[in-house]
C-alpha positions as CSV (number, residue, x, y, z in Angstrom):
1,X,-316.2,-46.6,-133.7
2,X,-313.0,-47.8,-135.3
3,X,-315.4,-50.1,-137.4
4,X,-317.4,-47.3,-138.6
5,X,-314.2,-45.2,-139.3
6,X,-312.9,-48.2,-141.4
7,X,-316.1,-48.7,-143.3
8,X,-315.8,-45.0,-144.3
9,X,-312.0,-45.2,-145.1
10,X,-312.4,-48.4,-147.1
11,X,-314.3,-46.5,-149.8
12,X,-311.3,-44.2,-150.1
13,X,-308.2,-46.2,-151.3
14,X,-306.1,-43.0,-151.7
15,X,-306.7,-42.0,-148.1
16,X,-305.8,-45.4,-146.7
17,X,-302.5,-45.4,-148.7
18,X,-301.7,-41.8,-147.3
19,X,-302.6,-42.8,-143.7
20,X,-300.3,-45.8,-144.0
21,X,-297.5,-43.8,-145.1
22,X,-298.0,-41.2,-142.3
23,X,-298.3,-44.0,-140.0
24,X,-295.1,-45.8,-140.8
25,X,-293.2,-42.5,-140.4
26,X,-294.8,-41.8,-137.2
27,X,-293.9,-45.2,-135.8
28,X,-290.3,-44.4,-136.7
29,X,-290.5,-40.9,-135.1
30,X,-292.1,-42.4,-132.0
31,X,-289.5,-45.2,-131.8
32,X,-291.9,-48.2,-132.4
33,X,-288.8,-50.1,-133.6
34,X,-287.4,-53.5,-134.1
35,X,-284.2,-54.7,-135.7
36,X,-284.8,-56.4,-139.1
37,X,-285.1,-60.0,-139.5
38,X,-282.2,-60.6,-141.8
39,X,-279.7,-58.9,-139.5
40,X,-281.3,-59.3,-136.0
41,X,-278.2,-58.4,-134.0
42,X,-277.1,-55.4,-136.1
43,X,-277.5,-51.9,-134.7
44,X,-277.4,-50.4,-138.1
45,X,-280.6,-51.8,-139.6
46,X,-284.1,-51.3,-138.0
47,X,-287.5,-50.9,-139.1
48,X,-291.1,-50.2,-137.5
49,X,-292.4,-52.9,-135.3
50,X,-295.5,-54.3,-137.0
51,X,-298.8,-52.5,-136.0
52,X,-302.4,-51.9,-137.0
53,X,-303.3,-48.8,-139.0
54,X,-306.2,-48.1,-136.7
55,X,-306.8,-48.9,-132.9
56,X,-309.2,-51.7,-132.4
57,X,-312.5,-51.3,-130.5
58,X,-312.5,-52.6,-127.0
59,X,-315.6,-52.2,-124.6
60,X,-314.6,-49.7,-121.8
61,X,-316.1,-51.8,-119.1
62,X,-314.2,-54.9,-120.1
63,X,-311.0,-53.0,-120.4
64,X,-311.4,-51.6,-116.8
65,X,-312.2,-54.9,-115.4
66,X,-309.0,-56.4,-116.7
67,X,-307.1,-53.4,-115.1
68,X,-309.0,-53.8,-111.8
69,X,-308.2,-57.5,-111.4
70,X,-304.5,-57.2,-112.1
71,X,-303.4,-56.4,-108.5
72,X,-305.3,-59.4,-107.3
73,X,-303.6,-61.5,-109.9
74,X,-300.2,-60.2,-108.6
75,X,-301.1,-61.2,-105.0
76,X,-302.2,-64.6,-106.2
77,X,-299.0,-65.3,-108.2
78,X,-296.9,-64.3,-105.2
79,X,-298.9,-66.6,-102.8
80,X,-298.5,-69.5,-105.3
81,X,-294.8,-68.8,-105.6
82,X,-294.4,-69.1,-101.9
83,X,-296.5,-72.4,-101.4
84,X,-294.1,-75.2,-101.8
85,X,-296.6,-77.9,-101.1
86,X,-299.0,-76.6,-103.7
87,X,-296.4,-76.4,-106.4
88,X,-295.2,-79.8,-105.7
89,X,-298.9,-81.2,-105.8
90,X,-300.0,-79.3,-108.8
91,X,-296.8,-80.1,-110.9
92,X,-296.4,-83.8,-109.8
93,X,-297.7,-85.3,-112.9
94,X,-296.2,-82.8,-115.3
95,X,-292.7,-83.1,-114.1
96,X,-292.8,-86.8,-114.6
97,X,-293.2,-86.3,-118.5
98,X,-292.1,-82.8,-119.2
99,X,-288.2,-82.6,-118.9
100,X,-288.0,-78.7,-119.0
101,X,-290.5,-78.2,-116.3
102,X,-288.8,-81.0,-114.3
103,X,-285.3,-79.1,-114.5
104,X,-286.9,-75.9,-113.4
105,X,-288.5,-77.8,-110.5
106,X,-285.2,-79.4,-109.4
107,X,-283.6,-76.0,-109.1
108,X,-286.7,-75.0,-107.0
109,X,-286.1,-77.9,-104.7
110,X,-282.4,-77.1,-104.4
111,X,-283.0,-73.5,-103.4
112,X,-285.7,-74.7,-100.8
113,X,-283.0,-77.2,-99.4
114,X,-280.4,-74.4,-99.1
115,X,-282.9,-71.7,-98.0
116,X,-283.6,-68.6,-100.0
117,X,-280.8,-66.1,-99.9
118,X,-282.8,-63.1,-100.6
119,X,-286.0,-61.9,-98.8
120,X,-287.0,-59.4,-101.6
121,X,-289.4,-60.6,-104.3
122,X,-289.9,-58.7,-107.5
123,X,-292.6,-59.7,-109.9
124,X,-293.3,-58.3,-113.4
125,X,-296.0,-60.3,-115.1
126,X,-298.6,-59.8,-117.8
127,X,-302.1,-61.4,-117.8
128,X,-303.5,-62.0,-121.3
129,X,-307.2,-62.2,-122.2
130,X,-309.5,-62.4,-125.1
131,X,-313.1,-61.1,-125.3
132,X,-315.4,-64.2,-125.5
133,X,-318.6,-63.7,-127.4
134,X,-321.4,-66.4,-126.8
135,X,-324.8,-65.8,-128.8
136,X,-326.3,-62.3,-128.2
137,X,-324.8,-62.0,-124.7
138,X,-322.2,-59.1,-124.0
139,X,-318.7,-60.0,-124.6
140,X,-316.9,-61.3,-121.5
141,X,-313.2,-61.2,-120.5
142,X,-311.5,-64.6,-120.5
143,X,-307.8,-65.2,-119.4
144,X,-305.6,-67.0,-121.9
145,X,-302.5,-67.2,-119.6
146,X,-300.4,-65.3,-117.1
147,X,-296.9,-64.5,-118.0
148,X,-294.6,-64.6,-115.1
149,X,-291.2,-64.5,-116.9
150,X,-290.0,-62.1,-119.7
151,X,-293.4,-60.5,-120.2
152,X,-292.5,-58.4,-123.3
153,X,-293.8,-55.3,-125.2
154,X,-294.1,-53.1,-122.1
155,X,-291.5,-50.8,-123.7
156,X,-293.0,-50.5,-127.3
157,X,-296.5,-50.4,-126.1
158,X,-295.5,-47.2,-124.1
159,X,-295.0,-45.5,-127.5
160,X,-298.0,-46.7,-129.6
161,X,-300.8,-44.7,-127.9
162,X,-299.5,-41.5,-129.4
163,X,-298.9,-43.2,-132.7
164,X,-302.6,-44.3,-133.0
165,X,-303.8,-40.8,-131.8
166,X,-301.7,-39.2,-134.5
167,X,-303.2,-41.5,-137.2
168,X,-306.8,-40.7,-136.0
169,X,-306.1,-37.0,-135.9
170,X,-304.8,-37.1,-139.5
171,X,-307.8,-39.0,-140.5
172,X,-310.0,-36.2,-139.2
173,X,-311.2,-38.3,-136.2
174,X,-310.3,-35.9,-133.3
175,X,-313.1,-37.2,-131.0
176,X,-312.0,-40.9,-131.5
177,X,-308.2,-39.9,-130.8
178,X,-309.3,-39.0,-127.3
179,X,-310.6,-42.6,-126.7
180,X,-307.2,-44.2,-126.9
181,X,-306.2,-44.5,-123.2
182,X,-302.8,-43.2,-121.9
183,X,-300.3,-46.2,-121.4
184,X,-296.7,-46.2,-120.0
185,X,-295.8,-49.8,-118.8
186,X,-292.2,-49.1,-119.3
187,X,-292.2,-46.5,-116.5
188,X,-294.2,-48.7,-114.1
189,X,-292.1,-51.8,-114.8
190,X,-288.9,-49.7,-114.3
191,X,-290.3,-48.2,-111.1
192,X,-290.6,-51.8,-109.6
193,X,-287.1,-52.8,-110.7
194,X,-285.8,-49.6,-109.2
195,X,-287.5,-50.3,-105.9
196,X,-286.0,-53.7,-105.8
197,X,-282.5,-52.2,-106.7
198,X,-282.8,-49.8,-103.8
199,X,-283.8,-52.5,-101.4
200,X,-280.6,-54.5,-102.5
201,X,-278.7,-51.6,-101.0
202,X,-275.6,-51.1,-103.1
203,X,-275.3,-48.1,-105.4
204,X,-272.3,-49.9,-107.3
205,X,-274.5,-52.9,-108.2
206,X,-276.2,-53.2,-111.5
207,X,-279.5,-54.4,-112.8
208,X,-278.6,-57.4,-115.3
209,X,-280.9,-57.9,-118.3
210,X,-280.4,-61.7,-119.1
211,X,-281.1,-61.6,-122.9
212,X,-281.4,-63.9,-125.8
213,X,-278.7,-64.6,-128.4
214,X,-280.8,-63.1,-131.1
215,X,-282.2,-59.7,-130.2
216,X,-284.7,-58.3,-132.8
217,X,-286.9,-56.9,-129.9
218,X,-284.1,-54.9,-128.2
219,X,-285.9,-51.6,-128.2
220,X,-288.6,-53.0,-126.2
221,X,-286.2,-53.7,-123.4
222,X,-284.2,-50.5,-124.0
223,X,-287.2,-48.2,-122.9
224,X,-287.0,-50.0,-119.5
225,X,-283.3,-49.6,-119.4
226,X,-283.6,-45.9,-120.3
227,X,-286.2,-45.4,-117.4
228,X,-283.7,-47.0,-115.0
229,X,-280.8,-44.9,-116.3
230,X,-282.9,-41.8,-115.7
231,X,-282.8,-42.8,-112.0
232,X,-278.9,-43.3,-112.2
233,X,-279.4,-47.1,-111.8
234,X,-276.7,-48.8,-113.9
235,X,-277.8,-51.7,-116.2
236,X,-275.8,-54.3,-118.1
237,X,-277.1,-56.9,-120.8
238,X,-275.7,-60.4,-120.7
239,X,-276.5,-63.8,-122.2
240,X,-276.4,-67.1,-120.6
241,X,-272.9,-67.6,-122.2
242,X,-271.6,-64.5,-120.5
243,X,-272.9,-65.7,-117.1
244,X,-271.4,-69.1,-117.6
245,X,-267.9,-67.6,-118.5
246,X,-267.5,-64.7,-116.1
247,X,-270.3,-65.3,-113.4
248,X,-269.4,-66.2,-109.9
249,X,-270.7,-66.0,-106.3
250,X,-268.6,-65.0,-103.4
251,X,-268.9,-66.4,-99.8
252,X,-271.8,-64.1,-99.1
253,X,-273.5,-65.4,-102.3
254,X,-273.1,-62.0,-104.0
255,X,-273.4,-62.5,-107.7
256,X,-270.7,-60.9,-109.9
257,X,-270.7,-61.0,-113.8
258,X,-267.8,-59.5,-115.7
259,X,-266.5,-58.1,-112.3
260,X,-269.8,-56.1,-111.6
261,X,-271.9,-57.0,-108.7
262,X,-275.5,-57.8,-109.7
263,X,-278.4,-56.4,-107.6
264,X,-281.3,-57.6,-109.8
265,X,-281.3,-60.3,-112.5
266,X,-284.2,-59.5,-114.9
267,X,-284.9,-62.6,-117.0
268,X,-285.8,-61.7,-120.6
269,X,-284.6,-65.2,-121.5
270,X,-284.7,-68.6,-120.0
271,X,-288.4,-69.5,-120.6
272,X,-288.0,-72.1,-123.3
273,X,-286.1,-75.3,-123.6
274,X,-284.1,-74.0,-126.5
275,X,-282.7,-71.1,-124.3
276,X,-280.6,-73.6,-122.5
277,X,-278.2,-74.8,-125.2
278,X,-275.8,-76.6,-122.8
279,X,-275.5,-78.0,-119.4
280,X,-273.5,-74.9,-118.4
281,X,-276.7,-72.8,-119.0
282,X,-278.5,-74.7,-116.4
283,X,-275.6,-74.3,-114.1
284,X,-275.8,-70.7,-114.6
285,X,-279.5,-70.5,-113.9
286,X,-278.9,-72.3,-110.5
287,X,-276.0,-70.0,-109.7
288,X,-278.4,-67.0,-110.3
289,X,-281.1,-68.5,-108.3
290,X,-278.7,-69.3,-105.5
291,X,-277.3,-65.8,-105.2
292,X,-278.2,-62.7,-103.2
293,X,-279.3,-61.0,-106.3
294,X,-283.1,-60.2,-106.6
295,X,-284.4,-62.4,-109.4
296,X,-287.2,-61.3,-111.7
297,X,-288.8,-63.9,-111.5
298,X,-287.4,-66.2,-108.9
299,X,-287.8,-69.9,-109.6
300,X,-291.0,-70.2,-107.5
301,X,-292.6,-67.4,-109.5
302,X,-291.5,-68.9,-112.8
303,X,-293.2,-72.1,-111.9
304,X,-296.4,-70.3,-110.8
305,X,-296.9,-69.2,-114.4
306,X,-297.0,-72.8,-115.8
307,X,-300.1,-73.8,-117.7
308,X,-300.6,-76.8,-115.2
309,X,-300.8,-74.4,-112.3
310,X,-303.3,-72.4,-114.4
311,X,-305.6,-75.4,-114.8
312,X,-305.3,-76.4,-111.1
313,X,-306.3,-72.9,-110.0
314,X,-309.7,-73.4,-111.8
315,X,-310.6,-76.3,-109.6
316,X,-313.3,-75.5,-107.0
317,X,-311.9,-74.2,-103.7
318,X,-308.4,-73.5,-104.9
319,X,-308.6,-69.9,-105.1
320,X,-310.4,-69.8,-101.7
321,X,-307.3,-71.4,-100.3
322,X,-305.0,-68.6,-101.3
323,X,-307.5,-65.8,-100.8
324,X,-309.4,-66.7,-97.7
325,X,-312.0,-64.4,-96.5
326,X,-311.9,-62.5,-99.8
327,X,-315.0,-63.8,-101.6
328,X,-315.2,-60.7,-104.0
329,X,-311.6,-61.0,-105.1
330,X,-312.1,-64.7,-105.7
331,X,-315.3,-63.9,-107.7
332,X,-313.4,-61.1,-109.7
333,X,-310.6,-63.6,-110.6
334,X,-312.8,-66.6,-111.3
335,X,-314.9,-64.5,-113.6
336,X,-312.0,-64.4,-116.0
337,X,-311.3,-68.1,-116.2
338,X,-312.2,-70.0,-119.3
339,X,-313.0,-73.6,-118.8
340,X,-309.7,-75.6,-117.9
341,X,-309.4,-79.4,-117.8
342,X,-306.9,-81.8,-116.5
343,X,-305.3,-84.6,-118.6
344,X,-304.0,-86.4,-115.7
345,X,-304.3,-90.2,-115.6
346,X,-307.5,-91.3,-114.2
347,X,-311.4,-90.8,-114.8
348,X,-311.2,-87.1,-115.0
349,X,-308.4,-87.0,-117.6
350,X,-310.1,-89.8,-119.6
351,X,-313.3,-87.6,-119.7
352,X,-311.2,-84.6,-120.9
353,X,-309.7,-86.7,-123.7
354,X,-313.1,-88.0,-124.8
355,X,-314.5,-84.5,-124.7
356,X,-311.7,-83.0,-126.8
357,X,-311.8,-85.8,-129.5
358,X,-315.6,-85.4,-129.7
359,X,-315.5,-81.6,-130.4
360,X,-311.8,-80.5,-131.1
361,X,-312.9,-77.2,-132.6
362,X,-314.2,-76.1,-129.2
363,X,-310.8,-76.5,-127.4
364,X,-307.2,-75.5,-127.2
365,X,-304.5,-78.1,-126.2
366,X,-301.7,-76.3,-124.3
367,X,-298.1,-77.7,-123.6
368,X,-296.1,-76.2,-120.8
369,X,-294.4,-73.6,-123.0
370,X,-294.1,-69.8,-123.3
371,X,-293.3,-67.5,-126.3
372,X,-296.1,-68.0,-128.6
373,X,-296.8,-70.5,-131.5
374,X,-297.0,-73.6,-129.1
375,X,-300.7,-74.3,-128.7
376,X,-302.6,-77.0,-130.8
377,X,-305.9,-76.5,-132.4
378,X,-308.7,-78.3,-134.4
379,X,-307.8,-81.6,-136.1
380,X,-304.3,-81.4,-134.7
381,X,-305.6,-81.9,-131.2
382,X,-307.0,-85.3,-132.4
383,X,-303.7,-86.3,-133.9
384,X,-301.8,-85.5,-130.6
385,X,-304.3,-86.9,-128.3
386,X,-304.8,-90.1,-130.3
387,X,-301.1,-90.6,-129.9
388,X,-300.8,-90.0,-126.1
389,X,-304.3,-90.6,-124.9
390,X,-303.4,-93.9,-123.0
391,X,-299.9,-92.7,-122.0
392,X,-298.7,-90.6,-119.1
393,X,-297.3,-88.2,-121.9
394,X,-300.7,-86.7,-122.0
395,X,-300.1,-85.0,-118.6
396,X,-297.6,-82.7,-120.3
397,X,-300.6,-80.7,-121.6
398,X,-303.9,-79.1,-120.3
399,X,-307.1,-78.5,-122.2
400,X,-308.9,-75.1,-122.3
401,X,-312.1,-73.9,-123.8
402,X,-311.4,-72.1,-127.1
403,X,-312.3,-68.4,-126.7
404,X,-314.4,-66.8,-129.4
405,X,-313.8,-63.2,-130.0
406,X,-315.7,-61.2,-132.6
407,X,-313.4,-60.4,-135.6
408,X,-313.0,-56.7,-136.8
409,X,-311.6,-55.4,-140.0
410,X,-308.2,-53.6,-139.9
411,X,-305.0,-53.1,-141.8
412,X,-301.9,-54.8,-140.5
413,X,-298.8,-52.8,-141.3
414,X,-295.6,-55.0,-141.8
415,X,-292.4,-54.2,-143.7
416,X,-292.4,-55.3,-147.2
417,X,-296.1,-56.7,-146.8
418,X,-298.9,-55.4,-149.2
419,X,-301.5,-53.1,-147.7
420,X,-304.7,-55.0,-147.5
421,X,-307.6,-55.1,-145.2
422,X,-307.8,-58.3,-142.9
423,X,-310.3,-59.8,-140.7
424,X,-308.6,-59.6,-137.2
425,X,-308.7,-60.8,-133.7
426,X,-307.2,-59.0,-130.6
427,X,-305.7,-60.0,-127.3
428,X,-305.4,-57.7,-124.4
429,X,-302.6,-58.0,-122.0
430,X,-302.3,-56.2,-118.6
431,X,-299.0,-55.6,-116.9
432,X,-298.6,-56.1,-113.1
433,X,-295.7,-55.2,-111.0
434,X,-295.0,-55.9,-107.3
435,X,-292.2,-55.8,-104.8
436,X,-292.3,-57.6,-101.4
437,X,-289.6,-57.8,-98.5
438,X,-290.4,-60.7,-96.4
439,X,-294.0,-60.4,-95.5
440,X,-294.2,-56.6,-96.4
441,X,-295.8,-55.6,-99.7
442,X,-294.0,-52.4,-100.8
443,X,-295.6,-52.2,-104.2
444,X,-298.5,-53.8,-106.0
445,X,-299.7,-52.1,-109.1
446,X,-301.3,-52.4,-112.5
447,X,-298.9,-50.5,-114.6
448,X,-300.3,-50.5,-118.1
449,X,-301.6,-52.7,-120.9
450,X,-300.7,-54.1,-124.4
451,X,-303.1,-54.9,-127.2
452,X,-302.0,-57.4,-130.0
453,X,-303.9,-58.2,-133.1
454,X,-303.6,-60.8,-135.7
455,X,-305.3,-62.0,-138.8
456,X,-308.1,-64.4,-137.8
457,X,-306.5,-67.0,-140.3
458,X,-303.8,-67.5,-137.6
459,X,-304.8,-69.5,-134.5
460,X,-301.5,-68.8,-132.4
461,X,-298.5,-66.6,-132.1
462,X,-297.3,-63.2,-130.8
463,X,-295.6,-60.2,-132.3
464,X,-292.1,-61.7,-131.7
465,X,-293.2,-64.8,-133.4
466,X,-294.2,-62.8,-136.5
467,X,-297.9,-63.3,-136.4
468,X,-299.5,-60.6,-134.3
469,X,-298.9,-56.8,-134.5
470,X,-299.1,-54.1,-132.0
471,X,-302.4,-52.3,-131.5
472,X,-304.3,-50.0,-129.0
473,X,-307.8,-50.2,-127.6
474,X,-310.3,-47.6,-128.8
475,X,-312.6,-47.5,-125.8
476,X,-316.2,-47.9,-126.8
């Protein structure tokens, strides 16, 4: 339907320009905001976060499938995070060659040796998908990855549904405006954080957002903070440097930063090697992990989100190990898997290398990194694999089938960018939130969704990386 709308609107340049002006003003009114690139830490200068002029068509059945499987993914991530033998085995080859994953794993081992200080587990994750189109078959939902740390855009995506509904109404498309589904991940994510804070049991203790040095995407986080303040739950924002300078543990392992006791550490930073600019940052991460504070994520959950774990989960029988006697749930999860292949040393890894070199355009080569812009495509796959194919360095990567979504036409609205129509590809993210205390699951929910769209000329990269823009599904 959005495509039909665009086909009509394309004939009317004046209407497109008018709608774009209305859309930008509405984005500012709705608070779909980012700080500008030139002054990313200035509160004075903001602009609208980049977004599509129209919502993009998504088949309703596939959208509902993605929402329905999320609670099962929450359960799976939690079970993986608690299975130390599985994590050790799954990551054994990776930690030999990938220093970042190895450092995280050493912290995990240290915590196991000392014993976990906190029985409460808080998980906020986002499972990302594309719609794979093969021949004339209906499009199918295929998972790109699951983000278990710093899963972003729950805040801003809570504001974009009303933005796109407004644009459709101004365009005279009242019926289509009702097909943009309600969405408020910020409230659901905050509800889980609030539950964890309550379980910690101190009204004076704060929720600490551990944030990056440069904070263009601050408003996305502010929406979650605001939801917590509505519940009279105090929040603070601190960088690694702040924790290094003023963080300490008392004899009971209570964490204090700047003299304030921390009930929950919500990591919005710490997922890339460059986040750890000094040895003191690693010391701070270990201190937070050792503390009584509830970590989101704890180190086991962080490791559960690695690409290598994703690949190992696709092996026959592995899902059944975590979800015994649940064949329907296993089937639901497995239906979302794209082809995933090991690059470990040995015959299976050799076969993967040969397969990728023979047809590089059919695959994506993935390192153990988050944050967008890290994946390798096409002829670059050959360059990388030719260099590492006979070395253990290849085990730092996994190989995945390339997903083939159908492009749609849309306008991508960015500050200072010309208004022009683009061929676009979309990625659907689904937010999950869960809270456990010991063996008791106190919350396990799907709390919302995110649609991001980029020009089809770009292979990789998210909104924060400057490639994708915010979007909404128009259910068809």
